[in-house]
All heavy atoms as a GROMACS GRO file, in nm:
protein
  586
    1MET      N    1  -0.527  -1.942   1.370
    1MET     CA    2  -0.523  -1.839   1.255
    1MET      C    3  -0.511  -1.706   1.329
    1MET      O    4  -0.583  -1.668   1.418
    1MET     CB    5  -0.664  -1.853   1.189
    1MET     CG    6  -0.684  -1.764   1.077
    1MET     SD    7  -0.816  -1.815   0.972
    1MET     CE    8  -0.802  -1.695   0.845
    2PRO      N    9  -0.416  -1.629   1.276
    2PRO     CA   10  -0.389  -1.491   1.323
    2PRO      C   11  -0.507  -1.396   1.302
    2PRO      O   12  -0.580  -1.415   1.193
    2PRO     CB   13  -0.268  -1.447   1.266
    2PRO     CG   14  -0.252  -1.526   1.139
    2PRO     CD   15  -0.318  -1.653   1.163
    3LEU      N   16  -0.531  -1.307   1.390
    3LEU     CA   17  -0.633  -1.206   1.368
    3LEU      C   18  -0.584  -1.104   1.256
    3LEU      O   19  -0.464  -1.086   1.234
    3LEU     CB   20  -0.649  -1.120   1.482
    3LEU     CG   21  -0.711  -1.202   1.609
    3LEU    CD1   22  -0.714  -1.116   1.736
    3LEU    CD2   23  -0.844  -1.250   1.581
    4ALA      N   24  -0.678  -1.050   1.185
    4ALA     CA   25  -0.651  -0.950   1.082
    4ALA      C   26  -0.603  -0.828   1.147
    4ALA      O   27  -0.642  -0.796   1.259
    4ALA     CB   28  -0.780  -0.919   0.996
    5PRO      N   29  -0.512  -0.760   1.079
    5PRO     CA   30  -0.457  -0.634   1.142
    5PRO      C   31  -0.564  -0.517   1.148
    5PRO      O   32  -0.655  -0.524   1.074
    5PRO     CB   33  -0.351  -0.591   1.040
    5PRO     CG   34  -0.395  -0.658   0.912
    5PRO     CD   35  -0.456  -0.776   0.944
    6ASN      N   36  -0.543  -0.436   1.245
    6ASN     CA   37  -0.640  -0.321   1.264
    6ASN      C   38  -0.586  -0.217   1.171
    6ASN      O   39  -0.477  -0.159   1.164
    6ASN     CB   40  -0.623  -0.265   1.403
    6ASN     CG   41  -0.701  -0.137   1.428
    6ASN    OD1   42  -0.755  -0.092   1.320
    6ASN    ND2   43  -0.708  -0.098   1.550
    7LEU      N   44  -0.673  -0.181   1.064
    7LEU     CA   45  -0.637  -0.089   0.959
    7LEU      C   46  -0.673   0.055   0.986
    7LEU      O   47  -0.665   0.144   0.904
    7LEU     CB   48  -0.703  -0.132   0.820
    7LEU     CG   49  -0.659  -0.268   0.774
    7LEU    CD1   50  -0.735  -0.293   0.641
    7LEU    CD2   51  -0.507  -0.276   0.753
    8GLY      N   52  -0.727   0.078   1.115
    8GLY     CA   53  -0.766   0.213   1.151
    8GLY      C   54  -0.662   0.322   1.142
    8GLY      O   55  -0.707   0.435   1.115
    9ARG      N   56  -0.541   0.290   1.158
    9ARG     CA   57  -0.437   0.393   1.136
    9ARG      C   58  -0.337   0.353   1.020
    9ARG      O   59  -0.234   0.423   1.002
    9ARG     CB   60  -0.357   0.408   1.269
    9ARG     CG   61  -0.453   0.457   1.382
    9ARG     CD   62  -0.378   0.496   1.505
    9ARG     NE   63  -0.280   0.594   1.489
    9ARG     CZ   64  -0.296   0.733   1.482
    9ARG    NH1   65  -0.416   0.784   1.475
    9ARG    NH2   66  -0.191   0.808   1.464
   10TYR      N   67  -0.374   0.265   0.941
   10TYR     CA   68  -0.287   0.214   0.833
   10TYR      C   69  -0.254   0.329   0.743
   10TYR      O   70  -0.138   0.348   0.696
   10TYR     CB   71  -0.364   0.116   0.754
   10TYR     CG   72  -0.276   0.039   0.648
   10TYR    CD1   73  -0.209  -0.069   0.684
   10TYR    CD2   74  -0.273   0.099   0.530
   10TYR    CE1   75  -0.123  -0.137   0.573
   10TYR    CE2   76  -0.187   0.027   0.413
   10TYR     CZ   77  -0.118  -0.075   0.462
   10TYR     OH   78  -0.041  -0.155   0.358
   11GLY      N   79  -0.344   0.414   0.704
   11GLY     CA   80  -0.315   0.518   0.598
   11GLY      C   81  -0.216   0.623   0.651
   11GLY      O   82  -0.159   0.694   0.575
   12ILE      N   83  -0.206   0.644   0.785
   12ILE     CA   84  -0.112   0.751   0.835
   12ILE      C   85   0.012   0.693   0.894
   12ILE      O   86   0.115   0.746   0.903
   12ILE     CB   87  -0.174   0.835   0.940
   12ILE    CG1   88  -0.247   0.761   1.039
   12ILE    CG2   89  -0.281   0.934   0.863
   12ILE    CD1   90  -0.306   0.853   1.158
   13GLU      N   91   0.012   0.552   0.927
   13GLU     CA   92   0.129   0.490   0.981
   13GLU      C   93   0.181   0.393   0.880
   13GLU      O   94   0.315   0.366   0.882
   13GLU     CB   95   0.090   0.416   1.107
   13GLU     CG   96   0.060   0.509   1.223
   13GLU     CD   97   0.016   0.431   1.351
   13GLU    OE1   98   0.007   0.314   1.341
   13GLU    OE2   99  -0.023   0.506   1.443
   14GLY      N  100   0.115   0.331   0.796
   14GLY     CA  101   0.149   0.245   0.697
   14GLY      C  102   0.197   0.099   0.754
   14GLY      O  103   0.207   0.097   0.888
   15PRO      N  104   0.217   0.017   0.676
   15PRO     CA  105   0.263  -0.117   0.727
   15PRO      C  106   0.401  -0.114   0.769
   15PRO      O  107   0.488  -0.030   0.739
   15PRO     CB  108   0.260  -0.212   0.597
   15PRO     CG  109   0.276  -0.119   0.491
   15PRO     CD  110   0.206   0.023   0.528
   16LEU      N  111   0.422  -0.200   0.873
   16LEU     CA  112   0.557  -0.198   0.940
   16LEU      C  113   0.659  -0.306   0.884
   16LEU      O  114   0.666  -0.408   0.925
   16LEU     CB  115   0.536  -0.230   1.098
   16LEU     CG  116   0.434  -0.126   1.158
   16LEU    CD1  117   0.411  -0.175   1.288
   16LEU    CD2  118   0.496   0.010   1.155
   17ASN      N  119   0.724  -0.258   0.783
   17ASN     CA  120   0.838  -0.340   0.720
   17ASN      C  121   0.946  -0.253   0.666
   17ASN      O  122   0.920  -0.143   0.633
   17ASN     CB  123   0.778  -0.445   0.616
   17ASN     CG  124   0.729  -0.372   0.487
   17ASN    OD1  125   0.812  -0.311   0.421
   17ASN    ND2  126   0.608  -0.382   0.449
   18ASP      N  127   1.062  -0.305   0.678
   18ASP     CA  128   1.180  -0.217   0.636
   18ASP      C  129   1.173  -0.162   0.501
   18ASP      O  130   1.210  -0.053   0.476
   18ASP     CB  131   1.309  -0.304   0.652
   18ASP     CG  132   1.332  -0.324   0.800
   18ASP    OD1  133   1.271  -0.262   0.888
   18ASP    OD2  134   1.407  -0.430   0.831
   19GLN      N  135   1.124  -0.246   0.396
   19GLN     CA  136   1.133  -0.202   0.265
   19GLN      C  137   1.035  -0.077   0.251
   19GLN      O  138   1.078   0.021   0.179
   19GLN     CB  139   1.082  -0.316   0.163
   19GLN     CG  140   1.181  -0.422   0.157
   19GLN     CD  141   1.160  -0.532   0.270
   19GLN    OE1  142   1.097  -0.512   0.366
   19GLN    NE2  143   1.215  -0.647   0.247
   20LEU      N  144   0.907  -0.088   0.304
   20LEU     CA  145   0.822   0.032   0.287
   20LEU      C  146   0.863   0.141   0.366
   20LEU      O  147   0.851   0.257   0.328
   20LEU     CB  148   0.687  -0.018   0.319
   20LEU     CG  149   0.573   0.085   0.265
   20LEU    CD1  150   0.590   0.114   0.117
   20LEU    CD2  151   0.444   0.033   0.294
   21LYS      N  152   0.921   0.115   0.481
   21LYS     CA  153   0.972   0.235   0.566
   21LYS      C  154   1.077   0.318   0.486
   21LYS      O  155   1.075   0.436   0.488
   21LYS     CB  156   1.029   0.183   0.696
   21LYS     CG  157   0.938   0.154   0.799
   21LYS     CD  158   1.002   0.108   0.932
   21LYS     CE  159   0.910   0.049   1.026
   21LYS     NZ  160   0.978   0.014   1.150
   22ALA      N  161   1.160   0.240   0.415
   22ALA     CA  162   1.262   0.310   0.328
   22ALA      C  163   1.206   0.391   0.229
   22ALA      O  164   1.242   0.499   0.198
   22ALA     CB  165   1.360   0.200   0.268
   23VAL      N  166   1.098   0.336   0.161
   23VAL     CA  167   1.025   0.421   0.048
   23VAL      C  168   0.960   0.541   0.099
   23VAL      O  169   0.972   0.647   0.046
   23VAL     CB  170   0.927   0.316  -0.018
   23VAL    CG1  171   0.843   0.403  -0.119
   23VAL    CG2  172   0.992   0.206  -0.094
   24LYS      N  173   0.895   0.520   0.219
   24LYS     CA  174   0.838   0.635   0.286
   24LYS      C  175   0.931   0.743   0.321
   24LYS      O  176   0.915   0.859   0.306
   24LYS     CB  177   0.748   0.594   0.404
   24LYS     CG  178   0.663   0.685   0.470
   24LYS     CD  179   0.574   0.634   0.583
   24LYS     CE  180   0.507   0.728   0.653
   24LYS     NZ  181   0.427   0.675   0.760
   25ALA      N  182   1.038   0.699   0.384
   25ALA     CA  183   1.140   0.790   0.431
   25ALA      C  184   1.213   0.859   0.324
   25ALA      O  185   1.275   0.969   0.339
   25ALA     CB  186   1.247   0.713   0.520
   26SER      N  187   1.206   0.803   0.205
   26SER     CA  188   1.290   0.866   0.088
   26SER      C  189   1.214   1.000   0.046
   26SER      O  190   1.270   1.071  -0.043
   26SER     CB  191   1.284   0.769  -0.039
   26SER     OG  192   1.157   0.752  -0.098
   27GLY      N  193   1.095   1.021   0.088
   27GLY     CA  194   1.023   1.147   0.053
   27GLY      C  195   0.933   1.126  -0.067
   27GLY      O  196   0.863   1.212  -0.113
   28ASP      N  197   0.904   0.998  -0.092
   28ASP     CA  198   0.816   0.958  -0.199
   28ASP      C  199   0.673   0.995  -0.153
   28ASP      O  200   0.618   0.919  -0.067
   28ASP     CB  201   0.828   0.818  -0.244
   28ASP     CG  202   0.739   0.761  -0.350
   28ASP    OD1  203   0.670   0.852  -0.410
   28ASP    OD2  204   0.751   0.654  -0.402
   29ALA      N  205   0.613   1.099  -0.209
   29ALA     CA  206   0.476   1.129  -0.153
   29ALA      C  207   0.377   1.026  -0.200
   29ALA      O  208   0.266   1.016  -0.148
   29ALA     CB  209   0.435   1.263  -0.224
   30ASP      N  210   0.411   0.942  -0.299
   30ASP     CA  211   0.318   0.840  -0.343
   30ASP      C  212   0.344   0.703  -0.290
   30ASP      O  213   0.301   0.601  -0.360
   30ASP     CB  214   0.324   0.832  -0.505
   30ASP     CG  215   0.196   0.892  -0.575
   30ASP    OD1  216   0.103   0.927  -0.495
   30ASP    OD2  217   0.199   0.894  -0.692
   31TRP      N  218   0.421   0.692  -0.188
   31TRP     CA  219   0.460   0.574  -0.125
   31TRP      C  220   0.346   0.469  -0.097
   31TRP      O  221   0.358   0.350  -0.130
   31TRP     CB  222   0.544   0.585   0.012
   31TRP     CG  223   0.454   0.630   0.121
   31TRP    CD1  224   0.428   0.757   0.161
   31TRP    CD2  225   0.388   0.546   0.215
   31TRP    NE1  226   0.350   0.767   0.260
   31TRP    CE2  227   0.326   0.637   0.304
   31TRP    CE3  228   0.379   0.411   0.242
   31TRP    CZ2  229   0.255   0.583   0.407
   31TRP    CZ3  230   0.305   0.361   0.343
   31TRP    CH2  231   0.243   0.454   0.424
   32LEU      N  232   0.231   0.514  -0.059
   32LEU     CA  233   0.118   0.426  -0.025
   32LEU      C  234   0.060   0.383  -0.158
   32LEU      O  235   0.020   0.261  -0.169
   32LEU     CB  236   0.011   0.501   0.058
   32LEU     CG  237  -0.099   0.404   0.102
   32LEU    CD1  238  -0.050   0.292   0.181
   32LEU    CD2  239  -0.191   0.487   0.200
   33PHE      N  240   0.049   0.461  -0.260
   33PHE     CA  241   0.010   0.418  -0.392
   33PHE      C  242   0.094   0.299  -0.448
   33PHE      O  243   0.048   0.209  -0.497
   33PHE     CB  244  -0.001   0.542  -0.491
   33PHE     CG  245  -0.016   0.502  -0.628
   33PHE    CD1  246  -0.152   0.463  -0.677
   33PHE    CD2  247   0.072   0.482  -0.731
   33PHE    CE1  248  -0.184   0.423  -0.808
   33PHE    CE2  249   0.051   0.448  -0.848
   33PHE     CZ  250  -0.078   0.418  -0.894
   34HIS      N  251   0.223   0.326  -0.437
   34HIS     CA  252   0.315   0.222  -0.489
   34HIS      C  253   0.301   0.091  -0.412
   34HIS      O  254   0.308  -0.010  -0.470
   34HIS     CB  255   0.460   0.271  -0.481
   34HIS     CG  256   0.489   0.393  -0.567
   34HIS    ND1  257   0.481   0.392  -0.703
   34HIS    CD2  258   0.525   0.516  -0.540
   34HIS    CE1  259   0.504   0.507  -0.762
   34HIS    NE2  260   0.541   0.594  -0.652
   35TRP      N  261   0.269   0.104  -0.282
   35TRP     CA  262   0.263  -0.022  -0.204
   35TRP      C  263   0.126  -0.094  -0.232
   35TRP      O  264   0.129  -0.211  -0.262
   35TRP     CB  265   0.252   0.016  -0.048
   35TRP     CG  266   0.230  -0.089   0.039
   35TRP    CD1  267   0.109  -0.120   0.104
   35TRP    CD2  268   0.311  -0.204   0.068
   35TRP    NE1  269   0.118  -0.238   0.177
   35TRP    CE2  270   0.249  -0.294   0.156
   35TRP    CE3  271   0.439  -0.240   0.038
   35TRP    CZ2  272   0.307  -0.398   0.203
   35TRP    CZ3  273   0.493  -0.349   0.080
   35TRP    CH2  274   0.422  -0.437   0.168
   36VAL      N  275   0.022  -0.009  -0.250
   36VAL     CA  276  -0.108  -0.086  -0.282
   36VAL      C  277  -0.102  -0.131  -0.428
   36VAL      O  278  -0.152  -0.245  -0.446
   36VAL     CB  279  -0.227   0.015  -0.264
   36VAL    CG1  280  -0.356  -0.046  -0.309
   36VAL    CG2  281  -0.238   0.047  -0.112
   37SER      N  282  -0.030  -0.064  -0.522
   37SER     CA  283  -0.039  -0.098  -0.661
   37SER      C  284   0.039  -0.234  -0.680
   37SER      O  285  -0.010  -0.321  -0.761
   37SER     CB  286   0.030   0.012  -0.740
   37SER     OG  287  -0.051   0.125  -0.738
   38ASN      N  288   0.164  -0.235  -0.622
   38ASN     CA  289   0.237  -0.365  -0.645
   38ASN      C  290   0.334  -0.380  -0.532
   38ASN      O  291   0.455  -0.354  -0.533
   38ASN     CB  292   0.316  -0.338  -0.774
   38ASN     CG  293   0.386  -0.453  -0.818
   38ASN    OD1  294   0.400  -0.550  -0.747
   38ASN    ND2  295   0.434  -0.447  -0.946
   39ALA      N  296   0.280  -0.434  -0.419
   39ALA     CA  297   0.362  -0.461  -0.293
   39ALA      C  298   0.473  -0.558  -0.326
   39ALA      O  299   0.583  -0.532  -0.263
   39ALA     CB  300   0.262  -0.502  -0.192
   40PRO      N  301   0.451  -0.662  -0.399
   40PRO     CA  302   0.568  -0.749  -0.422
   40PRO      C  303   0.680  -0.685  -0.495
   40PRO      O  304   0.802  -0.738  -0.475
   40PRO     CB  305   0.508  -0.853  -0.515
   40PRO     CG  306   0.362  -0.855  -0.490
   40PRO     CD  307   0.326  -0.710  -0.466
   41LYS      N  308   0.667  -0.575  -0.557
   41LYS     CA  309   0.776  -0.498  -0.623
   41LYS      C  310   0.859  -0.434  -0.515
   41LYS      O  311   0.984  -0.432  -0.530
   41LYS     CB  312   0.732  -0.400  -0.716
   41LYS     CG  313   0.829  -0.316  -0.808
   41LYS     CD  314   0.761  -0.218  -0.893
   41LYS     CE  315   0.819  -0.214  -1.029
   41LYS     NZ  316   0.738  -0.121  -1.114
   42ILE      N  317   0.804  -0.390  -0.403
   42ILE     CA  318   0.871  -0.336  -0.290
   42ILE      C  319   0.923  -0.442  -0.198
   42ILE      O  320   1.032  -0.431  -0.149
   42ILE     CB  321   0.775  -0.241  -0.225
   42ILE    CG1  322   0.733  -0.122  -0.315
   42ILE    CG2  323   0.832  -0.186  -0.089
   42ILE    CD1  324   0.622  -0.029  -0.257
   43LYS      N  325   0.844  -0.535  -0.168
   43LYS     CA  326   0.884  -0.642  -0.082
   43LYS      C  327   0.859  -0.778  -0.145
   43LYS      O  328   0.749  -0.846  -0.128
   43LYS     CB  329   0.813  -0.635   0.062
   43LYS     CG  330   0.844  -0.727   0.158
   43LYS     CD  331   0.789  -0.708   0.297
   43LYS     CE  332   0.853  -0.814   0.394
   43LYS     NZ  333   0.814  -0.787   0.522
   44PRO      N  334   0.956  -0.830  -0.215
   44PRO     CA  335   0.940  -0.958  -0.285
   44PRO      C  336   0.914  -1.073  -0.184
   44PRO      O  337   0.950  -1.077  -0.077
   44PRO     CB  338   1.082  -0.984  -0.338
   44PRO     CG  339   1.134  -0.846  -0.365
   44PRO     CD  340   1.085  -0.771  -0.242
   45GLY      N  341   0.811  -1.149  -0.235
   45GLY     CA  342   0.774  -1.261  -0.147
   45GLY      C  343   0.643  -1.240  -0.073
   45GLY      O  344   0.591  -1.321   0.000
   46ILE      N  345   0.610  -1.112  -0.060
   46ILE     CA  346   0.481  -1.077   0.019
   46ILE      C  347   0.362  -1.150  -0.047
   46ILE      O  348   0.355  -1.164  -0.157
   46ILE     CB  349   0.467  -0.926   0.029
   46ILE    CG1  350   0.365  -0.887   0.149
   46ILE    CG2  351   0.427  -0.861  -0.087
   46ILE    CD1  352   0.387  -0.748   0.193
   47ILE      N  353   0.260  -1.175   0.048
   47ILE     CA  354   0.144  -1.241  -0.014
   47ILE      C  355   0.054  -1.152  -0.083
   47ILE      O  356  -0.024  -1.192  -0.169
   47ILE     CB  357   0.075  -1.316   0.105
   47ILE    CG1  358   0.155  -1.426   0.170
   47ILE    CG2  359  -0.066  -1.373   0.062
   47ILE    CD1  360   0.111  -1.480   0.287
   48MET      N  361   0.060  -1.025  -0.066
   48MET     CA  362  -0.036  -0.921  -0.111
   48MET      C  363  -0.025  -0.919  -0.275
   48MET      O  364   0.090  -0.929  -0.331
   48MET     CB  365   0.000  -0.781  -0.073
   48MET     CG  366  -0.098  -0.681  -0.116
   48MET     SD  367  -0.069  -0.526  -0.022
   48MET     CE  368  -0.157  -0.416  -0.122
   49PRO      N  369  -0.129  -0.934  -0.345
   49PRO     CA  370  -0.119  -0.935  -0.495
   49PRO      C  371  -0.087  -0.802  -0.554
   49PRO      O  372  -0.105  -0.699  -0.492
   49PRO     CB  373  -0.269  -0.983  -0.528
   49PRO     CG  374  -0.343  -0.929  -0.422
   49PRO     CD  375  -0.266  -0.930  -0.298
   50VAL      N  376  -0.055  -0.805  -0.674
   50VAL     CA  377  -0.037  -0.698  -0.764
   50VAL      C  378  -0.170  -0.638  -0.799
   50VAL      O  379  -0.262  -0.727  -0.856
   50VAL     CB  380   0.050  -0.724  -0.893
   50VAL    CG1  381   0.055  -0.601  -0.987
   50VAL    CG2  382   0.185  -0.771  -0.857
   51TRP      N  383  -0.209  -0.515  -0.783
   51TRP     CA  384  -0.339  -0.462  -0.818
   51TRP      C  385  -0.339  -0.379  -0.937
   51TRP      O  386  -0.447  -0.371  -1.013
   51TRP     CB  387  -0.406  -0.396  -0.705
   51TRP     CG  388  -0.442  -0.475  -0.584
   51TRP    CD1  389  -0.377  -0.485  -0.465
   51TRP    CD2  390  -0.540  -0.578  -0.582
   51TRP    NE1  391  -0.424  -0.582  -0.381
   51TRP    CE2  392  -0.531  -0.639  -0.450
   51TRP    CE3  393  -0.639  -0.617  -0.673
   51TRP    CZ2  394  -0.626  -0.736  -0.411
   51TRP    CZ3  395  -0.730  -0.710  -0.630
   51TRP    CH2  396  -0.719  -0.773  -0.510
   52LEU      N  397  -0.235  -0.309  -0.978
   52LEU     CA  398  -0.239  -0.216  -1.080
   52LEU      C  399  -0.251  -0.292  -1.215
   52LEU      O  400  -0.164  -0.378  -1.247
   52LEU     CB  401  -0.116  -0.126  -1.077
   52LEU     CG  402  -0.101  -0.010  -1.184
   52LEU    CD1  403  -0.220   0.085  -1.163
   52LEU    CD2  404   0.030   0.057  -1.167
   53ASP      N  405  -0.349  -0.239  -1.299
   53ASP     CA  406  -0.362  -0.321  -1.422
   53ASP      C  407  -0.247  -0.314  -1.519
   53ASP      O  408  -0.223  -0.418  -1.588
   53ASP     CB  409  -0.495  -0.278  -1.493
   53ASP     CG  410  -0.505  -0.125  -1.523
   53ASP    OD1  411  -0.400  -0.055  -1.497
   53ASP    OD2  412  -0.596  -0.079  -1.580
   54SER      N  413  -0.186  -0.200  -1.516
   54SER     CA  414  -0.056  -0.192  -1.605
   54SER      C  415   0.052  -0.285  -1.566
   54SER      O  416   0.150  -0.302  -1.647
   54SER     CB  417  -0.008  -0.048  -1.625
   54SER     OG  418   0.033  -0.004  -1.502
   55GLU      N  419   0.045  -0.343  -1.447
   55GLU     CA  420   0.157  -0.430  -1.398
   55GLU      C  421   0.099  -0.568  -1.380
   55GLU      O  422   0.163  -0.658  -1.296
   55GLU     CB  423   0.208  -0.370  -1.268
   55GLU     CG  424   0.272  -0.237  -1.301
   55GLU     CD  425   0.347  -0.176  -1.180
   55GLU    OE1  426   0.369  -0.248  -1.077
   55GLU    OE2  427   0.383  -0.059  -1.183
   56GLY      N  428  -0.020  -0.599  -1.436
   56GLY     CA  429  -0.071  -0.731  -1.426
   56GLY      C  430  -0.183  -0.751  -1.339
   56GLY      O  431  -0.245  -0.860  -1.320
   57GLY      N  432  -0.231  -0.645  -1.263
   57GLY     CA  433  -0.342  -0.659  -1.176
   57GLY      C  434  -0.474  -0.626  -1.247
   57GLY      O  435  -0.484  -0.621  -1.363
   58THR      N  436  -0.568  -0.600  -1.159
   58THR     CA  437  -0.703  -0.593  -1.218
   58THR      C  438  -0.770  -0.441  -1.185
   58THR      O  439  -0.886  -0.417  -1.235
   58THR     CB  440  -0.804  -0.697  -1.154
   58THR    OG1  441  -0.807  -0.676  -1.015
   58THR    CG2  442  -0.760  -0.833  -1.200
   59LEU      N  443  -0.700  -0.370  -1.126
   59LEU     CA  444  -0.757  -0.226  -1.089
   59LEU      C  445  -0.677  -0.113  -1.164
   59LEU      O  446  -0.568  -0.118  -1.180
   59LEU     CB  447  -0.740  -0.198  -0.941
   59LEU     CG  448  -0.822  -0.289  -0.845
   59LEU    CD1  449  -0.790  -0.251  -0.700
   59LEU    CD2  450  -0.964  -0.276  -0.876
   60ARG      N  451  -0.768  -0.023  -1.203
   60ARG     CA  452  -0.708   0.088  -1.278
   60ARG      C  453  -0.644   0.186  -1.182
   60ARG      O  454  -0.666   0.183  -1.061
   60ARG     CB  455  -0.820   0.178  -1.350
   60ARG     CG  456  -0.899   0.096  -1.460
   60ARG     CD  457  -1.009   0.174  -1.519
   60ARG     NE  458  -1.098   0.198  -1.409
   60ARG     CZ  459  -1.179   0.314  -1.404
   60ARG    NH1  460  -1.170   0.401  -1.493
   60ARG    NH2  461  -1.251   0.326  -1.305
   61GLU      N  462  -0.558   0.266  -1.218
   61GLU     CA  463  -0.490   0.367  -1.142
   61GLU      C  464  -0.589   0.448  -1.063
   61GLU      O  465  -0.556   0.476  -0.946
   61GLU     CB  466  -0.389   0.446  -1.215
   61GLU     CG  467  -0.303   0.555  -1.132
   61GLU     CD  468  -0.209   0.628  -1.214
   61GLU    OE1  469  -0.170   0.595  -1.314
   61GLU    OE2  470  -0.166   0.735  -1.152
   62ALA      N  471  -0.684   0.502  -1.122
   62ALA     CA  472  -0.778   0.590  -1.066
   62ALA      C  473  -0.841   0.522  -0.946
   62ALA      O  474  -0.872   0.570  -0.839
   62ALA     CB  475  -0.879   0.630  -1.169
   63ASP      N  476  -0.879   0.394  -0.960
   63ASP     CA  477  -0.939   0.319  -0.856
   63ASP      C  478  -0.850   0.295  -0.735
   63ASP      O  479  -0.889   0.311  -0.621
   63ASP     CB  480  -0.982   0.175  -0.909
   63ASP     CG  481  -1.088   0.186  -1.014
   63ASP    OD1  482  -1.170   0.278  -1.007
   63ASP    OD2  483  -1.084   0.098  -1.097
   64ILE      N  484  -0.718   0.278  -0.758
   64ILE     CA  485  -0.612   0.256  -0.660
   64ILE      C  486  -0.608   0.395  -0.583
   64ILE      O  487  -0.593   0.397  -0.458
   64ILE     CB  488  -0.489   0.204  -0.710
   64ILE    CG1  489  -0.512   0.062  -0.767
   64ILE    CG2  490  -0.383   0.207  -0.606
   64ILE    CD1  491  -0.388   0.000  -0.830
   65ARG      N  492  -0.601   0.498  -0.656
   65ARG     CA  493  -0.590   0.635  -0.602
   65ARG      C  494  -0.701   0.662  -0.509
   65ARG      O  495  -0.685   0.723  -0.399
   65ARG     CB  496  -0.569   0.738  -0.708
   65ARG     CG  497  -0.428   0.727  -0.765
   65ARG     CD  498  -0.373   0.859  -0.818
   65ARG     NE  499  -0.247   0.833  -0.887
   65ARG     CZ  500  -0.137   0.830  -0.825
   65ARG    NH1  501  -0.123   0.855  -0.701
   65ARG    NH2  502  -0.019   0.804  -0.889
   66LEU      N  503  -0.828   0.620  -0.546
   66LEU     CA  504  -0.936   0.636  -0.450
   66LEU      C  505  -0.920   0.557  -0.320
   66LEU      O  506  -0.963   0.593  -0.214
   66LEU     CB  507  -1.074   0.593  -0.529
   66LEU     CG  508  -1.110   0.688  -0.627
   66LEU    CD1  509  -1.241   0.627  -0.707
   66LEU    CD2  510  -1.166   0.819  -0.573
   67LEU      N  511  -0.874   0.441  -0.336
   67LEU     CA  512  -0.845   0.345  -0.226
   67LEU      C  513  -0.738   0.416  -0.133
   67LEU      O  514  -0.761   0.417  -0.004
   67LEU     CB  515  -0.804   0.207  -0.263
   67LEU     CG  516  -0.774   0.103  -0.155
   67LEU    CD1  517  -0.890   0.080  -0.063
   67LEU    CD2  518  -0.725  -0.025  -0.226
   68VAL      N  519  -0.635   0.468  -0.189
   68VAL     CA  520  -0.536   0.530  -0.122
   68VAL      C  521  -0.585   0.657  -0.040
   68VAL      O  522  -0.561   0.676   0.078
   68VAL     CB  523  -0.414   0.565  -0.198
   68VAL    CG1  524  -0.317   0.663  -0.131
   68VAL    CG2  525  -0.338   0.436  -0.244
   69THR      N  526  -0.672   0.729  -0.102
   69THR     CA  527  -0.741   0.851  -0.044
   69THR      C  528  -0.819   0.799   0.079
   69THR      O  529  -0.814   0.864   0.194
   69THR     CB  530  -0.816   0.917  -0.143
   69THR    OG1  531  -0.741   0.964  -0.242
   69THR    CG2  532  -0.891   1.042  -0.070
   70TYR      N  533  -0.888   0.689   0.060
   70TYR     CA  534  -0.960   0.635   0.167
   70TYR      C  535  -0.871   0.597   0.290
   70TYR      O  536  -0.900   0.621   0.402
   70TYR     CB  537  -1.052   0.518   0.127
   70TYR     CG  538  -1.112   0.439   0.231
   70TYR    CD1  539  -1.226   0.488   0.307
   70TYR    CD2  540  -1.068   0.322   0.278
   70TYR    CE1  541  -1.305   0.420   0.408
   70TYR    CE2  542  -1.120   0.251   0.376
   70TYR     CZ  543  -1.237   0.298   0.443
   70TYR     OH  544  -1.290   0.226   0.546
   71LEU      N  545  -0.773   0.519   0.254
   71LEU     CA  546  -0.674   0.470   0.371
   71LEU      C  547  -0.611   0.586   0.433
   71LEU      O  548  -0.606   0.578   0.554
   71LEU     CB  549  -0.570   0.385   0.302
   71LEU     CG  550  -0.619   0.245   0.252
   71LEU    CD1  551  -0.510   0.181   0.183
   71LEU    CD2  552  -0.666   0.153   0.365
   72GLN      N  553  -0.579   0.694   0.362
   72GLN     CA  554  -0.508   0.804   0.431
   72GLN      C  555  -0.607   0.883   0.520
   72GLN      O  556  -0.568   0.964   0.608
   72GLN     CB  557  -0.458   0.894   0.324
   72GLN     CG  558  -0.334   0.831   0.255
   72GLN     CD  559  -0.281   0.913   0.139
   72GLN    OE1  560  -0.358   0.986   0.066
   72GLN    NE2  561  -0.155   0.909   0.116
   73GLY      N  562  -0.740   0.863   0.488
   73GLY     CA  563  -0.844   0.937   0.580
   73GLY      C  564  -0.866   0.856   0.708
   73GLY      O  565  -0.934   0.910   0.794
   74LEU      N  566  -0.837   0.733   0.719
   74LEU     CA  567  -0.854   0.644   0.835
   74LEU      C  568  -0.772   0.704   0.946
   74LEU      O  569  -0.661   0.728   0.936
   74LEU     CB  570  -0.839   0.509   0.804
   74LEU     CG  571  -0.932   0.437   0.709
   74LEU    CD1  572  -0.875   0.297   0.687
   74LEU    CD2  573  -1.073   0.430   0.758
   75GLY      N  574  -0.835   0.700   1.068
   75GLY     CA  575  -0.758   0.740   1.183
   75GLY      C  576  -0.728   0.880   1.210
   75GLY      O  577  -0.657   0.916   1.299
   76LYS      N  578  -0.793   0.964   1.120
   76LYS     CA  579  -0.765   1.105   1.136
   76LYS      C  580  -0.873   1.173   1.218
   76LYS      O  581  -0.981   1.130   1.224
   76LYS     CB  582  -0.751   1.181   1.000
   76LYS     CG  583  -0.614   1.142   0.923
   76LYS     CD  584  -0.601   1.226   0.805
   76LYS     CE  585  -0.467   1.200   0.739
   76LYS     NZ  586  -0.445   1.278   0.620
   0.00000   0.00000   0.00000
């Protein structure tokens, strides 16, 4: 079983995949919010679930924004 990833710098470096790198490089200031909200929309087939309630998940936008703020504060 693989080890879980170190999330200590996740908020400032982000996940390492081509789809998300493209979203981040496009200048989208909300790239991490979009990733956490609905990762399969960015990278189809990924195991991460949809979290945003308006897209079928169970978390409100405000809750995801709090999580993103937390992630962005890690490693700083």
